C-alpha positions as CSV (number, residue, x, y, z in Angstrom):
1,X,35.6,36.9,24.6
2,X,32.1,35.8,23.3
3,X,31.2,32.1,23.7
4,X,31.9,29.7,20.9
5,X,28.8,29.3,18.6
6,X,26.9,26.0,19.0
7,X,27.1,23.4,16.3
8,X,25.6,19.9,15.9
9,X,27.2,17.0,17.7
10,X,29.3,14.8,15.4
11,X,27.8,11.6,16.9
12,X,25.7,9.8,14.3
13,X,22.0,10.5,14.9
14,X,22.6,13.0,17.7
15,X,20.7,16.2,17.3
16,X,22.1,18.0,20.3
17,X,23.9,21.4,19.8
18,X,27.2,21.8,21.6
19,X,30.0,24.3,22.1
20,X,32.5,21.5,22.5
21,X,34.9,20.9,19.5
22,X,33.1,17.7,18.2
23,X,30.7,16.0,20.5
24,X,27.9,17.0,23.0
25,X,28.3,16.2,26.7
26,X,26.6,12.9,26.3
27,X,29.0,11.7,23.6
28,X,32.2,13.6,24.5
29,X,33.9,10.6,26.1
30,X,33.1,8.3,23.2
31,X,35.1,7.8,20.1
32,X,33.5,8.2,16.7
33,X,33.0,4.4,16.2
34,X,31.5,4.0,19.7
35,X,29.1,7.0,19.2
36,X,28.0,5.5,15.9
37,X,27.4,2.1,17.4
38,X,25.4,3.7,20.2
39,X,23.2,5.6,17.8
40,X,22.7,2.5,15.6
41,X,21.5,0.5,18.7
42,X,18.8,3.1,19.3
43,X,17.4,3.0,15.8
44,X,15.3,0.1,14.5
45,X,16.6,-1.9,11.7
46,X,15.5,-1.1,8.1
47,X,13.3,-4.2,8.1
48,X,11.6,-3.2,11.4
49,X,11.0,0.2,9.7
50,X,9.1,-1.6,6.8
51,X,11.9,-1.4,4.2
52,X,11.9,-5.0,3.2
53,X,12.5,-6.9,-0.1
54,X,8.9,-6.2,-0.9
55,X,9.6,-2.5,-0.6
56,X,12.7,-2.8,-2.8
57,X,10.7,-4.4,-5.6
58,X,7.8,-1.9,-5.3
59,X,10.1,1.2,-5.2
60,X,12.1,-0.1,-8.2
61,X,8.9,-0.5,-10.1
62,X,7.7,3.0,-9.1
63,X,11.0,4.5,-10.3
64,X,10.6,2.7,-13.6
65,X,7.1,4.2,-14.0
66,X,8.1,7.7,-12.7
67,X,11.8,8.1,-13.6
68,X,12.1,11.9,-13.0
69,X,12.6,13.8,-9.8
70,X,9.2,15.3,-8.8
71,X,10.9,18.3,-7.1
72,X,12.9,19.2,-10.2
73,X,9.9,18.7,-12.4
74,X,8.0,21.3,-10.4
75,X,10.8,23.7,-11.2
76,X,10.7,22.9,-14.9
77,X,14.0,20.9,-14.8
78,X,14.7,17.3,-15.9
79,X,16.7,15.2,-13.4
80,X,16.7,11.4,-13.0
81,X,15.1,10.2,-9.8
82,X,17.0,7.6,-7.7
83,X,14.7,7.2,-4.6
84,X,11.1,6.9,-3.7
85,X,9.9,9.3,-1.0
86,X,6.9,9.2,1.3
87,X,5.3,12.6,0.8
88,X,3.8,12.4,4.3
89,X,6.2,10.6,6.7
90,X,4.8,7.2,7.6
91,X,6.4,7.0,11.1
92,X,6.0,3.2,11.1
93,X,2.3,3.2,10.0
94,X,2.1,0.4,7.3
95,X,-1.1,1.9,5.8
96,X,0.6,5.2,5.0
97,X,3.8,3.4,4.1
98,X,2.1,1.3,1.3
99,X,-0.2,4.0,0.0
100,X,1.2,4.7,-3.5
101,X,-0.6,8.0,-3.6
102,X,1.8,9.0,-0.8
103,X,4.9,8.2,-2.9
104,X,7.0,10.5,-5.1
105,X,10.2,9.9,-7.1
106,X,13.1,12.2,-6.0
107,X,16.8,12.5,-6.8
108,X,19.2,11.8,-3.9
109,X,19.9,15.4,-3.1
110,X,16.2,16.4,-3.0
111,X,15.4,13.3,-0.8
112,X,18.2,14.1,1.6
113,X,17.2,17.7,1.9
114,X,13.5,16.8,2.5
115,X,14.4,14.1,5.0
116,X,16.7,16.5,6.9
117,X,13.9,19.1,7.1
118,X,11.4,16.6,8.4
119,X,13.6,14.6,10.8
120,X,15.6,17.5,12.2
121,X,18.9,16.7,10.5
122,X,21.7,19.2,10.0
123,X,20.4,21.3,13.0
124,X,16.9,21.7,11.5
125,X,14.0,21.6,14.0
126,X,12.1,18.3,14.0
127,X,8.7,18.4,12.5
């Protein structure tokens, strides 16, 4: 019988592929809640990643000025934007983070798709 195909580990933030039913070898003994807590401890808080009250105000103002999803606009469609995206990922660099020329308005689904492509989510290779 051929081996079971690999799939992403169900632990939050884990990018490992596994043939186990839900979790990779690192997370197999953990329950879902434990695995999520472990992943959350590894990641910096939103404030440490520069997403402060100042960002909330700035992004809300940007969405007011640019209310349509840039990705859908490029396709000739009209969809309301809900999130401000950094075109080039800032990776903690405050200069890139606050450069408004590096911002674009996106709808939630476009932002999620772009982030997954860049960060290696849903089994995508990390860029």
